[in-house]
N, C-alpha and C positions, 0 to 999 in steps of 0.2 A: 750668698753675697751679703747677708746681713752683718757678717763680721767685719766687713770692709768699712773703714772710717768714712763717715758721711762727707767730710770735707774733701776726701780724695774722689769720691763718686761725683760730688758737685763740680770739682775742678775738671774731671774728665767730661762731664756733660757740657760744661761751658766751652771746653776745647772742641768737642764734637759739633756744637752749634756753630762755632766759628768756622770750622772746616767745611761744613755743609753750605753755609752762606758764601764762603769764598769759592767753593766749587761751582756754585750757581752763578757767580759773577765772572768766572774765567772766560766763558765764551763771548762775553761782551767785547767787541773789537775796539771801540772808540775810547775806552777807559785805560789809563795807565795802571800798571801793577800796584804802585803805591796807593793810588786812589781806590782801587779794588780792595786792598788790605784795610784801608781806613773805613770804607763802607762796611766791610765784613765785621770789623771790630764794633762799630756802632750798632749795626743791625743785630748782631748776636748778643750784645749787651742788653738791648731793649727786649729782645725775644726771651732771653734768660730771665729777665725780671718777671715776666708773666708765666713762662713755661716751667721754670724751675723753682717755683715758690715753695713747694713742699720740701724739696731737697735743702733749700736755704734755711727753712725752719728747723729741719733736722740738725743742720750744722749749728745753728744758734742754740738749740736745746743741748746738744753735746757740750758746747762751750760753757753754757750755764751750769750744767752738772759738774763739769771739771772745776769751775771756779768755786762752786759750793763745797766740793770735796776738799779743795785746797784751803779754803777758808776755815773749814772745820779742823783740818790738820794743823793749821797755823795756830788756831785758838788752843788746841790740845797741847801743842808744844809750848806756847806762852805760859799756859797755866802750870805745866810741868816744870818749866824753868823758874817760875815764880814760887814754886813750892805749894801751890794751891791744889794740887792733885788730891791729897788726903782730905782737905777741907771739903771739896766738892763731893767726894765719895761719902763723907759723913752726912752731908746735906741730902744726898740721894737716899741714904739709908733711913733718915728721919722721915722723909716724905713717903 
């Protein structure tokens, strides 16, 4: 399961928490269904803040890696378009 996107796993975990809380609230007779849904959203959001911290950090790391990779690609493209590709290769050879 390590090849699955962390954002997908986190989303499924959040949804699972919501369903668990909602199922726990269903037997309560004096609450309206809409109120049960709102409570389930709030409780699952707070619970996920504490219970899913590691998954959230994995998602943030994956996003940061993706942004770094795109930033590097953008810089390579800019330097290639500006004609600096040969100049940077010469500088690397001198160093």
